[in-house]
N, C-alpha and C positions, 0 to 999 in steps of 0.2 A: 890230450887234454881231457881231464875227467869231467863228469857231469856236473860236479860241484863247481868247478872253475867256470864252466860255461854259464851256469845260472848266475853266478856272481858278476861276471862281466856284463850280462844282459841287464841286470838290475842297475849297475852303474851307468850303463848307456841310457836306460830309461830315465834315471834321475837327472843325468846331464841334459837330456832332451827336454824334460819338464822344466828344469831351471832355466833353460834358454828360451822358453816360449814367450813371444811378444804379447803386449797388451793393446787393446783397441783404444779408440778415443775415449777418455774418461767422461762419465756423466757428471756435470757440474751440479752444485747445490742451487737453491733459489737465489735469483738476482746476482749471478756471478758467471764468469767465463774464464777460459784458459788465458794465461797471461803471455804476452810476447809472441814468439814464432811458433810456440807449441800449438797454437790454434790452427796452424796450417798443416800439421801432420795428421796422417790417417792411422799409423801404428807406432807403437813405442816399444823399444827393446826392453828386455827384462832388466830391472834395476834402474830404469829411468825415473827421475824425479821431476815432476811438473808443478807449476804454481798457478793458483787461481787468483783472480782480482774481482772485486765487486763491480757491478754495472755502474754506469754513470748515474749519479743521483743517490747512490747507496754507499755506505761506508762499513768497514769491518767492525763487527761487534763481538769479536772473540774467536778463538780457534785458529789453528795453523792453516796457512794458505797452501801448504805442500802436501802432495800425495806421491806414493812410490809404486811402480809396477813390480810385482813380485810373483814370478811363475805364472804370468798371464792374467793376474788380477791386481786391481788397484787397492791401495789401502783406503780406509774410510775418509770421506771429506769432513773435516772438522770446522772449516771456516763458516762463520755466520755473517750475513749481510743484511743491513736494515737501511730504511730510507734516511737520507741525510736530513738533519735538523739544522735550519738556518738560525734559530734563536731570534733574538731581538734585532730589529733593523735600526734601532737608535731612537732618537726623540725629535719631534718637530715642534718648534716654538710656535705658540698660538694655534696649535692643531693637535691632532691625535692620529694614531695608526690603528686601524681596525683589522685585527688579525683573525684568521679562521680558527677553528678549534685547535689545530696544530700548526706548527711552522715547518712542515716537512717539504721535501723536494716536490716541486710542482705546485705548491700552494701559492695563493696570491693575497697580498695585504693591500688595503685601501687607505689612503691618506685623506683625512677630512679636516678642513680648516675651521677654526672657531668663527662664530657669527661676527661679521664686520671685517673678515680677512678673506683674501682670495689666494688660490693656489698658483704658485709659479713652478712649473715643471709637470712631470707625469704624476697622475694620482694613484698609480698602481706599482707595486714591486712584486717580483716573482722569485720564489726560492729556487735557485739554480745549483749546479754542481759545485760551484765555488762560493756559495752564499747568496745573499740577496742581489739580484741583478737590477741594474739601473741606479740612477743617482737619486738620493733622497731629496724630495722637493722641499720648498719652504712656503710659509704662509705670510703674506704681506698685507698690511692694512689696506682696506678698500678705499679708493679715491674716485671721485667723479669729476669729469671735465665740467666747466661752467655750462649751465643750461642755456637753451637757445633764447634769443630775444624774440618778442612777438610784436606784430604791427599794432600801433596805437596803444602800446602798453609797455610795462617795465617790470623788473623784479628786484628784490632786495633780500639779504645783503649781497654784495658783489665781492668776489675774490678773483685775483688775477690768474692764479695758477690752478688750483684744484680745491675741491670740497671733500671733507672727510665723510666717512660712513655716518648716515643718519642726519647730516646737515640738511636744513630746510630753507627753502627760498619761498618768498611770497610774491605773487603777481598782482598787478593792479592795472587799470585802464585809464586812458585819458577821459576828460569830460565828454559827455554825450555818448560814451561807449560803455558797453556792458560786458563783463567777463563771462564767457561761455566755456565752462569746464572747471577743472579743479583749481582753486586759488593757490594751493600750496603743493610744492613738489619736494620730494625727499631723496637724498642720495642713497640708493639701494645697494644691496649686497652684490649685485652683478655689475656695479660700477657705472650705472646709469641713473639719471633722475627719473623718478616715477611719481605719478602716472604721466601721460603725455601732457605737454604744455597746453594751456587754454588759448582761447582766441578772444579778441576784443571786437565786438560786433555792435552795430546800431540796431536796437530793438524798438519797434513802434507798432502798437496795435491800432487797428482801425477803430473809428468812432462806432460804438455799438448801435445798430439799427434795430430797435425793438418796437414794433407797432403797438400803439395804444399804451405806451409806457413813458415815464418821465424820469430823468436823473434826479435823485433826491440827495445823494452824497457823492463827493469826489469832484476833482477839477475838470474843466473842459479839455478837449484835445489840444495838442498832441499827447498821446499816452505812451509813456516809456515803460521799460521793464519794471514790474512789481507795482505799477500804479493800480489803485483800487477805486472802483466806482460801484455805486449801488443804485438800482432802478426799482421803481414801484409802478404798478399798473394804475391806469386811470379809473375813475369811478365807473362801476358797471362791468369791470373786467377783473378776472382773477388770474394770478400768476401761476404758470406751470414751470417749475424749475426753481433755481436760486437767483435772487436779485443782486447779490454781491459778486462782482467779477474782478479777477486779477489778471493783469497783462503778463503773459508768460515769456520765457526766454526765446520761444519759437515765434513770437509775434502774434500769438493767438490768446484769446480770452479763455480763462478757466474759472469755473466749469463752462459748459456750452451756454450760449445765450438762451435766456428763458423766453417764454411766450406768454402773451396776455390774451386770454380767451374770454369772449363775451359771457357774462353771467346771465343765465335764464332760469326762471322757475318753471317747473312743469305745470301743465294745465291741471288745476285741482280736480280730482276725481272724487266727488262727494255724491254718494248714492242718494237717490230720492230728493235731490236738491236742484234748484235752478239758479243761474247767475242772473241777478237783477240789477247789478251795477258793475261797471268796468268793461274794458275792451276785451276782445278775444285774444288768444296767444299770437305771437310770443310775448312773454312777460319779462320785462327788464326790472332791475332793482328799483324800488319805490312804486312799482305798479300796484294799484289797489283794485280789489274786486270784492263784491258782496254777494253772498248766497242766501237763499231762503228755501226752507224745506217745503216739499209739496204738501198738498192738502192731506190731512190725516197723519202727518208726521210732526214730531217735535224736535227742535234742534238742541243738541247737547254741545255746548261750546259757543264760540263767537262766529258770526257769519261774515264779518269784515276781515279780509286778509291782506297783508302787505308783503310783497316780494322783497326779501332781504339781499344784502350784498354777497351772502354766501350761497345764494341760489335756493334758499328755503323760505317757505311761507311762515309768517308769524302773525298771530299765534298758530298753534297746531290746527290742522284741518278739523272742522266740527263733524258731527255725525247726526244723521236724521233718523230718529227712532219712531216706530209706529206707536200712535197714541193708544193707551190702554183703555179697554171698555169696562174694566172692573172699577167700581167706585173706590175712590181713594180712602184709606183708613184715616180717621180723624180722632183727635182726643175728645172724649165725651165731656161735654160741658152743658150744663143746664142753663139755657138762656130763654128768657121770656120776651117775646116781641108781640106786636099787634099787627093785625091785618084788617083791612076794611073790605067788606063785602056788601053787595047791594042785593037786596031781596025785595021784590015787588016795588022797586023804585026807591027803597030805603037803604041807606048805608048802615052796615053793621061792622063793628070792630071787635075782633076776638083775639085773645092772646095766642101766640104760636110758640110751641115748645119743641125743640129738636129732640127726637127720641134716640136712644143709643144705637139703633140700627142705621142711622144716617138719614132718615126721613124726618121731615118736619110736619107736625100736625097741629092744627088749631083746635081750640076747644069746641069749635062749631063743627068739626069733622072734615075740614078742608085739608087735602093732602098736597103738600108743596114739594114732594120729591121730584127731581129732574129739573127744578128751576135753579139757575145759576146763583142768583142772589135772592133767596126766598124772602128774607126779611125786608127787602126793598122793592120786591116785585109787586105790581098791581094785579090782583086777581079779578077777573071779570065775572060776569054772571055765570052761575052754574046751570 
């Protein structure tokens, strides 16, 4: 055998060996796996064709699912897998389906009923491998069972079977009973009447005991719910609080009972004055006192004071001002009077004329300054 023949046989053997080389487990594309029993094998003979299938929740979106082992290598994977889209779940009468942004495998949709309707069934659907999983629920009109009866009371209107959404019943109480709570109840969207039913109770407030006060408006006891009375204080007392009271549902008067406090006027504090009439404190309304300024002081105002029902003296307290030593300024008027003098046992009469400086002079030279009533004053011997 020549060298050429040997090399030719070696090449053929190598080619046959290369062509017969097995392939390993193929690498799948995203979201897929080998189909059928192929997933159990570790090696694949040359020329083997295998198939891929999309994972659960994914569906083929193009490309062949087949690949082939060729001389130890697999042909390219062409299959594309994407999440399954469930699409619309249908329609719900008197309700709506709230979808997420997409309706892909694993997403959840929520069913919401219109106001006045309630859900019968599950309120959620999940997008599964075969579409939406679960049964589509329905929305039925809300109904309420009749509300409860209350002791010493009743309600209207009455229905034997059921009430529809937003139906209203009104409660009332028997005589001498008062309704405590909501008068009206409404059939709500949860199938119950709301709010809680009221109660019929006997409400009576005690006779108000307010010292030094009298009832001026309102009936005598007993006092039922919402009865109103008005009180006023007796003479010499002033009210602290409000005189009009209302009997509340809790059997208490509102607002709180007032008080009648004794009215007193403070002891007048008048500087440089003495009380010359009236009793010492305390001073009740109508009490009367009289003050006089001390010597050398002049009173500005009135000295007689009366204690008022508001606890204040009337008129306002006077003031005692120090008398001024400066002669009072008078309007200059020329007046001629006469004065009688006695000289050596003889009476003399001389005219007296006030001068502009406030002094009075007679023509005989007699000075009358400092005399209170110079024209009427008798001047003795000089």
